[in-house]
C-alpha positions as CSV (number, residue, x, y, z in Angstrom):
1,M,-19.2,-12.6,-8.6
2,K,-18.4,-12.7,-12.3
3,I,-15.2,-12.6,-14.3
4,G,-16.5,-11.6,-17.8
5,S,-19.4,-13.9,-18.3
6,I,-18.1,-16.6,-15.9
7,D,-20.5,-16.8,-12.9
8,L,-18.4,-17.9,-9.9
9,G,-21.1,-17.6,-7.3
10,E,-21.2,-15.8,-4.0
11,R,-18.0,-15.5,-1.9
12,P,-16.0,-18.0,-4.0
13,L,-12.7,-19.5,-3.1
14,F,-10.0,-19.8,-5.7
15,L,-6.9,-22.1,-5.8
16,A,-3.8,-20.0,-6.4
17,P,-1.5,-20.8,-9.3
18,M,1.7,-22.3,-7.8
19,E,4.8,-23.7,-9.5
20,D,5.2,-27.5,-9.0
21,V,2.0,-27.6,-7.0
22,T,-1.1,-26.9,-9.1
23,D,-0.8,-29.9,-11.4
24,I,-3.9,-31.3,-13.0
25,G,-4.5,-34.1,-10.4
26,F,-4.4,-31.6,-7.6
27,R,-6.6,-29.1,-9.5
28,K,-9.3,-31.7,-10.1
29,M,-9.4,-32.6,-6.4
30,C,-9.7,-29.0,-5.4
31,K,-12.5,-28.5,-7.9
32,R,-14.3,-31.6,-6.5
33,Y,-14.2,-30.1,-3.0
34,G,-15.5,-26.7,-3.9
35,A,-12.8,-24.5,-5.4
36,A,-14.7,-22.1,-7.6
37,M,-11.7,-21.4,-9.9
38,V,-8.4,-23.2,-10.2
39,Y,-5.2,-22.2,-12.0
40,T,-2.4,-24.1,-13.7
41,E,1.2,-23.6,-12.6
42,F,2.4,-20.3,-14.0
43,V,4.2,-20.6,-17.3
44,S,7.0,-18.6,-19.0
45,A,6.0,-16.7,-22.1
46,D,9.4,-17.3,-23.6
47,A,9.1,-21.1,-23.0
48,I,5.6,-21.1,-24.5
49,I,6.9,-19.4,-27.7
50,R,9.8,-21.9,-27.9
51,S,7.3,-24.8,-27.5
52,I,9.2,-26.2,-24.5
53,K,7.5,-29.6,-24.0
54,S,7.5,-29.4,-20.1
55,T,5.9,-26.0,-20.3
56,L,3.3,-26.9,-22.8
57,S,2.4,-30.0,-20.6
58,K,1.5,-27.6,-17.8
59,M,-1.1,-26.0,-20.0
60,V,-3.1,-29.2,-20.5
61,I,-6.6,-28.7,-19.0
62,D,-9.6,-30.9,-18.6
63,D,-13.3,-29.9,-18.9
64,S,-14.0,-31.3,-15.4
65,E,-11.8,-28.6,-13.8
66,R,-13.5,-25.6,-15.4
67,P,-13.5,-22.7,-14.9
68,V,-9.7,-22.8,-15.1
69,G,-7.1,-20.1,-15.6
70,I,-3.7,-20.3,-17.2
71,Q,-1.2,-17.8,-15.7
72,I,1.7,-16.4,-17.8
73,Y,4.7,-14.3,-17.0
74,G,7.4,-12.5,-19.0
75,R,9.3,-9.3,-19.3
76,D,8.5,-7.8,-22.7
77,V,5.4,-6.9,-24.7
78,A,6.0,-8.9,-27.8
79,S,6.6,-12.3,-26.1
80,M,3.7,-11.8,-23.7
81,V,1.3,-11.0,-26.5
82,E,2.5,-14.0,-28.6
83,A,2.4,-16.3,-25.6
84,A,-1.2,-15.1,-24.7
85,K,-2.3,-15.9,-28.3
86,I,-0.9,-19.4,-28.0
87,V,-2.5,-19.9,-24.6
88,E,-5.8,-18.8,-25.9
89,Q,-5.8,-21.7,-28.4
90,V,-5.9,-24.1,-25.4
91,K,-9.2,-22.5,-24.4
92,P,-8.7,-21.5,-20.8
93,D,-11.6,-19.6,-19.2
94,V,-9.2,-16.9,-18.1
95,I,-5.6,-15.8,-18.9
96,D,-3.9,-14.4,-15.8
97,I,-0.8,-12.2,-15.9
98,N,1.7,-12.8,-13.1
99,F,3.1,-9.5,-11.8
100,G,3.6,-11.0,-8.3
101,C,6.0,-13.9,-8.2
102,P,8.8,-12.9,-5.8
103,V,11.4,-15.6,-6.5
104,K,14.8,-14.3,-7.6
105,K,15.1,-16.2,-10.9
106,V,11.9,-14.5,-12.0
107,A,11.8,-11.1,-10.3
108,N,15.5,-10.3,-10.8
109,K,15.0,-10.7,-14.6
110,G,12.2,-8.1,-14.5
111,A,9.3,-10.6,-14.7
112,G,6.7,-11.4,-12.0
113,S,7.0,-8.9,-9.2
114,G,10.1,-7.5,-10.9
115,M,7.5,-5.6,-13.1
116,L,6.6,-3.5,-10.0
117,K,9.8,-1.6,-10.7
118,N,8.7,-0.7,-14.2
119,I,5.1,0.3,-14.1
120,P,4.9,1.8,-17.6
121,L,6.1,-1.5,-19.1
122,L,3.7,-3.5,-16.7
123,L,0.8,-1.4,-18.0
124,E,1.8,-1.7,-21.6
125,I,2.1,-5.5,-21.4
126,T,-1.3,-5.6,-19.8
127,R,-3.0,-3.4,-22.4
128,E,-1.5,-5.3,-25.3
129,V,-2.4,-8.7,-23.9
130,V,-6.0,-7.6,-23.4
131,K,-6.1,-6.4,-27.0
132,A,-4.6,-9.5,-28.4
133,V,-7.0,-12.1,-27.0
134,N,-10.8,-12.6,-26.6
135,V,-10.6,-14.6,-23.4
136,P,-10.9,-12.5,-20.1
137,V,-7.5,-11.2,-18.9
138,T,-6.9,-10.8,-15.2
139,V,-3.8,-9.8,-13.2
140,K,-2.2,-11.1,-9.9
141,T,0.2,-8.8,-8.2
142,R,1.5,-7.6,-4.8
143,L,1.2,-4.4,-2.7
144,G,4.4,-3.0,-4.2
145,W,8.1,-3.7,-4.4
146,D,8.7,-2.8,-0.7
147,T,7.2,-0.8,2.1
148,E,8.5,2.4,0.6
149,H,6.6,1.8,-2.6
150,L,3.1,0.6,-1.6
151,I,1.6,1.4,-5.0
152,I,-1.4,-1.0,-5.2
153,T,-4.2,1.6,-4.7
154,D,-3.1,3.6,-7.8
155,L,-2.0,0.6,-9.7
156,A,-5.4,-1.1,-9.4
157,E,-7.0,1.8,-11.2
158,Q,-4.4,1.8,-13.9
159,L,-4.8,-1.9,-14.5
160,Q,-8.5,-1.6,-14.6
161,D,-8.1,1.1,-17.3
162,C,-6.0,-1.4,-19.3
163,G,-9.1,-3.6,-19.6
164,I,-8.5,-6.4,-17.1
165,Q,-11.6,-8.1,-15.8
166,A,-10.4,-9.0,-12.3
167,L,-7.4,-8.3,-10.0
168,T,-5.9,-10.5,-7.4
169,I,-3.8,-8.9,-4.7
170,H,-1.4,-10.7,-2.5
171,G,-1.1,-8.8,0.8
172,R,2.7,-8.6,0.8
173,T,5.4,-6.6,-0.9
174,R,8.0,-8.3,-3.1
175,S,10.7,-7.7,-0.5
176,Q,8.7,-9.6,2.1
177,M,8.7,-12.7,-0.2
178,Y,6.5,-15.0,2.0
179,T,7.7,-13.8,5.4
180,G,5.8,-11.9,8.0
181,Q,2.1,-11.6,7.9
182,A,0.0,-10.6,4.9
183,D,-1.5,-7.2,5.2
184,W,-5.0,-7.1,3.9
185,T,-5.6,-3.4,4.8
186,L,-4.6,-2.1,1.3
187,I,-6.5,-4.9,-0.4
188,G,-9.6,-3.5,1.5
189,E,-8.7,0.0,0.4
190,V,-8.7,-1.0,-3.2
191,K,-12.0,-2.7,-2.8
192,K,-13.5,0.4,-1.2
193,N,-12.4,2.6,-4.0
194,T,-15.6,3.7,-5.8
195,R,-13.7,4.0,-9.0
196,I,-12.9,0.2,-9.0
197,K,-15.6,-1.7,-10.8
198,I,-13.8,-5.0,-11.5
199,P,-13.8,-7.9,-8.9
200,I,-11.0,-7.8,-6.3
201,I,-9.6,-11.1,-5.1
202,G,-7.7,-11.2,-1.9
203,N,-4.7,-13.5,-1.2
204,G,-2.4,-14.2,1.6
205,D,-2.3,-16.3,4.8
206,V,-5.7,-17.8,4.5
207,T,-5.6,-21.3,5.8
208,N,-9.3,-22.4,6.1
209,R,-12.8,-21.4,5.1
210,L,-13.4,-19.7,8.5
211,E,-10.5,-17.3,7.9
212,A,-11.7,-16.8,4.3
213,S,-15.1,-15.8,5.7
214,E,-13.5,-13.3,8.0
215,K,-11.7,-11.7,5.0
216,F,-14.9,-11.4,3.1
217,D,-16.6,-9.8,6.1
218,T,-13.7,-7.4,7.0
219,Y,-12.4,-6.4,3.7
220,G,-15.4,-6.8,1.3
221,V,-13.4,-8.7,-1.3
222,D,-15.2,-10.5,-4.1
223,A,-13.2,-13.7,-3.8
224,V,-10.5,-15.2,-1.7
225,M,-7.6,-17.1,-3.2
226,I,-5.8,-19.8,-1.1
227,G,-2.2,-20.8,-1.8
228,R,0.2,-22.6,0.5
229,A,-2.4,-23.9,2.9
230,T,-3.8,-26.1,0.2
231,F,-0.6,-28.3,0.0
232,G,-1.8,-31.9,0.5
233,C,-5.3,-30.5,1.5
234,P,-7.5,-30.2,-1.5
235,W,-10.5,-30.7,0.8
236,I,-9.8,-27.3,2.4
237,F,-12.3,-25.8,0.0
238,S,-15.2,-28.0,1.3
239,P,-17.7,-26.5,3.7
240,K,-17.6,-29.8,5.5
241,A,-13.8,-30.2,5.6
242,D,-13.8,-31.1,9.3
243,E,-16.2,-34.0,8.6
244,I,-14.1,-35.7,5.9
245,S,-12.8,-39.0,7.1
246,L,-9.1,-39.9,7.2
247,D,-9.8,-42.8,4.8
248,E,-11.3,-40.4,2.3
249,K,-8.4,-38.0,2.6
250,I,-5.9,-40.8,1.9
251,D,-8.0,-42.0,-1.0
252,V,-7.9,-38.5,-2.5
253,L,-4.1,-38.3,-2.2
254,E,-3.8,-41.7,-3.9
255,E,-6.2,-40.6,-6.6
256,M,-4.1,-37.5,-7.2
257,L,-1.0,-39.7,-7.6
258,K,-2.8,-41.9,-10.1
259,I,-4.1,-39.0,-12.2
260,N,-0.7,-37.3,-12.4
261,V,1.1,-40.5,-13.4
262,E,-1.5,-41.3,-16.1
263,R,-1.4,-37.7,-17.5
264,I,2.3,-37.1,-17.3
265,D,4.5,-40.2,-16.6
266,E,5.5,-42.2,-13.5
267,Y,8.6,-40.2,-12.7
268,R,7.2,-36.7,-13.0
269,G,3.8,-37.7,-11.8
270,I,5.4,-38.9,-8.5
271,L,7.5,-35.7,-8.3
272,H,4.4,-33.6,-8.4
273,T,2.4,-35.6,-6.0
274,R,4.9,-36.4,-3.3
275,R,5.3,-32.7,-2.4
276,H,1.6,-32.8,-1.4
277,L,2.0,-36.1,0.5
278,A,4.9,-34.8,2.5
279,A,3.2,-31.5,3.3
280,S,-0.3,-32.9,4.1
281,P,-1.2,-32.3,7.8
282,I,-3.2,-35.5,8.1
283,F,0.0,-37.5,8.8
284,K,1.1,-35.4,11.8
285,G,-0.3,-37.9,14.3
286,I,2.0,-40.6,13.2
287,P,4.9,-41.2,15.6
288,D,8.3,-40.5,13.9
289,F,6.6,-39.3,10.7
290,K,9.9,-37.6,9.8
291,Q,11.3,-40.9,8.6
292,I,8.1,-41.7,6.7
293,R,8.2,-38.3,5.1
294,I,11.8,-38.9,3.9
295,S,10.6,-42.2,2.4
296,M,7.8,-40.4,0.6
297,L,10.2,-37.9,-0.9
298,R,12.6,-40.6,-2.0
299,A,10.0,-42.9,-3.6
300,T,10.3,-43.3,-7.4
301,K,7.7,-45.9,-8.1
302,V,3.9,-45.7,-7.8
303,D,3.6,-49.1,-6.0
304,E,6.3,-47.9,-3.5
305,L,4.4,-44.7,-2.7
306,L,1.0,-46.4,-2.5
307,S,2.5,-48.9,0.0
308,I,3.8,-46.0,2.1
309,L,0.3,-44.4,2.1
310,E,-1.4,-47.7,3.1
311,D,1.1,-48.1,5.9
312,C,0.2,-44.6,7.1
313,R,-3.5,-45.4,6.9
314,E,-2.9,-48.4,9.2
315,R,-0.8,-46.4,11.6
316,L,-3.4,-43.7,11.9
317,R,-6.1,-46.3,12.7
318,E,-4.1,-47.6,15.6
């Protein structure tokens, strides 16, 4: 599979862009374990243009995590074009446009999946961003706004005509948010459409490589993107994930913490990492883990968090 000239191999797995999740430490670990493509947290076009420091920090990428995409969202042509030009200067391998985020603070303002209510504007933004930059432009979106407006089969062709070089489809409508089950049927229909020439990337409810393999086999997608199941589990991308030792997994989580603290600062580096620690399934075997989880989420110092992790290591060995 290729996006532009980027060769991503056969049946690649991608790390989904996720707010407050896909920081640089986590991305580097996912890449180490086999993610073919990783994405930064999504960033607001308006915030990029205004040079908001916290937003610009999300766009810092490292050569070791390439190929890497930066995902942008916004609600008007001018700001999205200007933001894309600024993002291009950071030299991502891909600029991805978010037309899928369902959260109210984004969608209710007309951005993210809110664009599914204004297809002419969605297409105009896409066309103009493609024209404005030389880096490959891709799109991530959903099946439609709700079950009465399942528009993805037509929209995929329209987006392709705008010049995008790949399309990621999350198998839910905006109204579903993250509830219910992802429906891959329409993703498969898009892929089967002989008029579609760009790669189609499927997303939704994939929790391991076996499930990803089933999606490839059943729906014929070119790549599978994994989102929430990666929380605290960067090794999910490894073909040998089941063979990775508990010690190695804890070492990886500790390394993520150290990378984030070094690249951001202690406070924010901990904020980013402790979400992964609290969500990681490796600690489920610890009796009364709820209290330990609370301690993780309250920790404000690196030494404190490392001490909790080492305590977990010892408890899991017992």
